[in-house]
C-alpha positions as CSV (number, residue, x, y, z in Angstrom):
1,A,102.0,74.0,85.2
2,R,102.6,73.3,88.9
3,I,99.6,74.2,91.0
4,E,100.4,73.9,94.7
5,G,97.6,73.0,97.1
6,L,95.0,72.1,94.4
7,V,92.4,69.7,95.6
8,E,91.9,67.3,92.7
9,K,88.7,65.5,92.3
10,E,88.8,62.0,90.9
11,G,87.7,61.9,87.2
12,S,87.8,65.7,86.8
13,C,90.0,67.6,84.5
14,D,90.9,71.3,84.8
15,Y,91.6,73.7,81.9
16,V,93.0,77.2,81.5
17,A,91.8,79.7,78.9
18,P,95.1,81.5,77.9
19,Q,93.2,84.7,77.1
20,G,90.8,84.5,80.0
21,I,87.4,82.9,80.3
22,S,85.8,85.9,78.6
23,S,87.6,84.9,75.4
24,I,85.4,81.8,75.2
25,V,82.2,83.8,75.6
26,K,83.4,86.3,73.0
27,Y,84.2,83.5,70.6
28,Y,80.7,82.1,70.7
29,L,79.2,85.6,70.5
30,Q,81.3,86.2,67.4
31,Q,80.1,82.8,65.9
32,S,76.5,83.8,66.6
33,G,76.6,86.8,64.3
34,A,74.8,88.8,67.0
35,D,75.4,92.6,67.5
36,V,76.8,92.9,71.0
37,F,76.9,96.2,72.9
38,Y,78.8,96.5,76.1
39,E,78.8,98.9,79.0
40,R,75.0,99.1,79.2
41,H,74.1,99.3,82.9
42,V,70.3,98.4,83.0
43,T,68.3,100.2,85.5
44,H,64.6,99.9,84.5
45,I,62.5,97.2,82.7
46,S,58.9,98.0,81.8
47,L,56.1,96.9,79.4
48,Q,55.4,99.0,76.4
49,D,53.2,98.1,73.5
50,G,53.7,94.4,74.0
51,K,57.5,94.7,74.2
52,W,60.0,95.3,76.9
53,A,61.3,98.8,77.3
54,V,64.8,98.5,78.8
55,T,66.4,101.6,80.1
56,S,70.1,101.9,81.0
57,K,72.2,104.6,82.6
58,M,72.9,105.7,79.0
59,G,69.4,107.2,78.9
60,S,66.6,106.4,76.4
61,P,64.8,103.1,76.6
62,E,65.2,100.5,73.9
63,L,62.4,98.0,72.9
64,F,63.0,94.2,72.9
65,D,60.8,91.1,72.2
66,V,62.6,89.0,74.7
67,V,64.8,89.9,77.7
68,I,67.2,87.5,79.4
69,L,68.8,88.6,82.7
70,T,72.0,86.8,83.8
71,M,73.3,89.3,86.3
72,P,73.8,88.3,90.0
73,V,70.4,87.6,91.5
74,P,70.4,90.6,94.0
75,Q,70.9,93.0,91.1
76,I,67.7,91.6,89.5
77,L,65.8,92.6,92.6
78,Q,67.3,96.1,92.4
79,L,65.8,96.8,88.9
80,Q,63.1,99.4,88.7
81,G,60.0,99.7,86.5
82,D,57.1,97.2,85.9
83,I,59.5,94.4,86.7
84,V,59.0,95.2,90.4
85,N,55.3,94.2,90.2
86,I,55.8,91.4,87.7
87,I,57.9,89.4,90.1
88,N,55.3,87.6,92.2
89,E,55.7,87.1,96.0
90,K,56.8,83.4,95.7
91,Q,59.4,84.2,93.0
92,K,60.7,87.2,95.1
93,Q,61.1,84.9,98.1
94,Q,63.0,82.4,96.0
95,L,65.3,85.1,94.5
96,E,65.9,86.7,97.9
97,S,67.2,83.3,99.3
98,A,70.2,83.3,96.9
99,R,73.5,83.9,98.7
100,Y,76.9,84.9,97.4
101,S,80.4,85.1,98.8
102,S,82.5,88.3,98.3
103,R,86.2,88.7,98.0
104,Y,88.9,91.0,96.6
105,A,91.2,90.3,93.6
106,L,94.5,92.1,93.3
107,G,96.4,92.4,90.0
108,L,100.2,93.2,90.0
109,F,101.8,94.1,86.7
110,Y,105.6,94.1,86.1
111,E,107.9,95.6,83.6
112,V,109.4,93.4,80.8
113,G,112.3,91.4,82.2
114,A,111.1,91.3,85.8
115,Q,111.9,87.9,87.5
116,I,109.4,86.2,89.7
117,D,111.3,83.5,91.4
118,V,108.9,80.8,92.7
119,P,108.7,77.1,91.8
120,W,104.9,77.2,91.0
121,A,102.5,78.8,88.6
122,A,99.7,79.1,91.1
123,K,99.3,78.3,94.8
124,Y,96.3,77.8,97.1
125,I,96.9,79.2,100.6
126,T,95.2,77.5,103.6
127,D,96.7,79.2,106.7
128,N,96.4,82.9,105.9
129,P,93.6,85.2,107.1
130,C,93.7,87.4,104.0
131,I,95.0,85.5,101.0
132,R,93.5,82.3,99.5
133,F,95.1,82.1,96.1
134,I,98.2,83.4,94.2
135,S,98.8,83.0,90.5
136,I,101.8,83.9,88.4
137,D,99.3,84.5,85.7
138,N,101.5,84.5,82.6
139,K,102.9,81.1,83.8
140,K,99.5,79.7,84.5
141,R,98.1,80.8,81.1
142,N,101.3,79.7,79.3
143,V,101.7,83.1,77.6
144,E,105.2,84.0,78.7
145,S,106.6,86.5,76.2
146,P,109.8,88.6,75.9
147,E,107.6,91.5,75.0
148,I,105.2,91.4,77.9
149,G,106.1,91.7,81.6
150,P,104.9,89.1,84.1
151,S,101.7,89.5,86.2
152,V,100.5,88.2,89.5
153,V,96.8,87.7,90.6
154,V,95.8,87.4,94.2
155,H,92.4,86.3,95.5
156,T,91.4,87.0,99.1
157,T,89.6,84.6,101.4
158,V,85.8,84.8,101.7
159,T,86.1,85.8,105.3
160,F,88.4,88.7,104.5
161,G,86.1,89.8,101.7
162,R,83.1,89.8,104.0
163,E,84.9,91.7,106.8
164,H,86.2,94.4,104.4
165,L,83.2,94.7,102.1
166,D,82.7,98.4,102.9
167,S,86.3,99.3,103.7
168,D,88.4,101.9,101.9
169,P,89.8,100.3,98.7
170,A,93.3,101.9,99.2
171,E,93.5,100.4,102.8
172,V,92.3,97.0,101.5
173,Q,95.0,97.0,98.8
174,Q,97.7,97.8,101.3
175,L,96.5,95.1,103.6
176,I,96.6,92.5,100.9
177,L,100.0,93.6,99.7
178,S,101.5,93.3,103.2
179,H,100.2,89.8,103.5
180,L,101.5,89.0,100.1
181,E,104.9,90.3,101.0
182,N,105.0,87.9,104.0
183,L,103.9,84.9,101.9
184,V,106.2,85.6,98.9
185,P,109.0,87.8,100.2
186,S,111.0,87.3,96.9
187,L,108.3,89.1,94.9
188,P,109.7,92.3,93.2
189,K,108.0,95.7,93.5
190,A,105.2,95.8,90.9
191,D,105.1,98.5,88.2
192,S,101.3,98.9,88.8
193,V,98.6,97.4,91.0
194,K,94.9,97.1,90.5
195,C,92.5,96.2,93.3
196,Q,89.1,94.9,92.4
197,K,86.1,94.3,94.8
198,W,84.3,91.1,93.7
199,R,80.9,91.7,95.4
200,Y,79.2,88.7,93.9
201,S,82.1,86.3,93.7
202,Q,80.6,82.8,94.0
203,V,77.1,81.4,94.6
204,T,77.0,79.8,98.0
205,K,73.3,79.1,97.9
206,A,71.5,79.0,94.5
207,V,67.9,80.0,93.9
208,P,65.9,76.9,95.0
209,N,63.4,74.9,92.9
210,C,64.7,76.1,89.6
211,S,66.1,74.2,86.6
212,G,68.7,76.7,85.7
213,Q,66.3,79.6,85.0
214,M,63.1,81.3,86.1
215,I,60.4,82.8,83.9
216,L,59.2,86.1,85.2
217,H,56.7,86.9,82.4
218,T,55.6,84.9,79.4
219,Q,54.3,87.2,76.7
220,P,56.5,89.0,76.1
221,L,59.2,86.7,77.5
222,L,61.2,87.9,80.5
223,I,63.5,85.3,81.9
224,C,66.4,85.2,84.3
225,G,69.2,82.7,84.7
226,G,73.0,82.3,85.3
227,D,75.1,80.7,88.0
228,G,72.7,82.0,90.7
229,F,70.3,79.3,89.5
230,T,72.9,76.5,89.4
231,C,76.4,76.9,90.8
232,S,79.5,79.0,90.2
233,N,81.6,76.9,87.9
234,F,81.8,76.4,84.1
235,D,79.4,73.5,84.2
236,G,76.9,75.4,86.2
237,C,77.0,78.3,83.7
238,I,76.6,75.9,80.7
239,E,73.7,74.1,82.5
240,S,71.8,77.4,83.0
241,A,72.6,78.6,79.4
242,M,71.2,75.4,77.9
243,S,68.0,75.7,80.0
244,L,67.6,79.3,79.0
245,A,68.2,78.6,75.3
246,E,65.6,75.8,75.3
247,T,63.0,77.9,77.1
248,V,63.5,80.9,74.8
249,R,63.4,78.6,71.7
250,S,60.1,77.0,72.8
251,H,58.6,80.5,73.2
252,L,59.6,81.8,69.7
């Protein structure tokens, strides 16, 4: 598909996951045979009888032999319970030094048969204060279908995200839509629109002096990792995952 404004790096190759990057994660989780539970917002981690008692907003704590944290680094520092005292001062300073950019993403969804008349599947914008990237998502993913209407995804610039981090979501949505109308005046009116604040969009400064992970406690094992310990691309995530897996394996 035609991607306008893409900065190509020599020797690199870019891929698209038609069902989204989460489909790759879900595939490997399925292959693993693990029982996976979603929508568990962890709030407390404490020691209990040689295990980790993990409490979520759902209520009662559950006990685990090993805990691996891969949420954005600032959210690790927001956890309550024994973990607050387990993270030593040096580790805390390292974790606090991680930095993330923030941005908004906008999804526009159209009825079946709607025509989006542009010559590209995606486009990087360099001269707009609000919008950095526009994707005709069904084209980019190569999943055009007579039964599903087209969709458009818009990412804002990092500067816009930072300046409107605490703004009213409805106002932000309208601002982005007005910029989008100027950039792509031929775009039809969407059937529905979803605006998403991406608080921890990409790592701009990773946790220093770490090889993709950090051990917070050995017995029982409490370890953290993710792109905050490498970089925010697919390779960075895999690098951290491999480091986490090897560390956990050596502790079993």
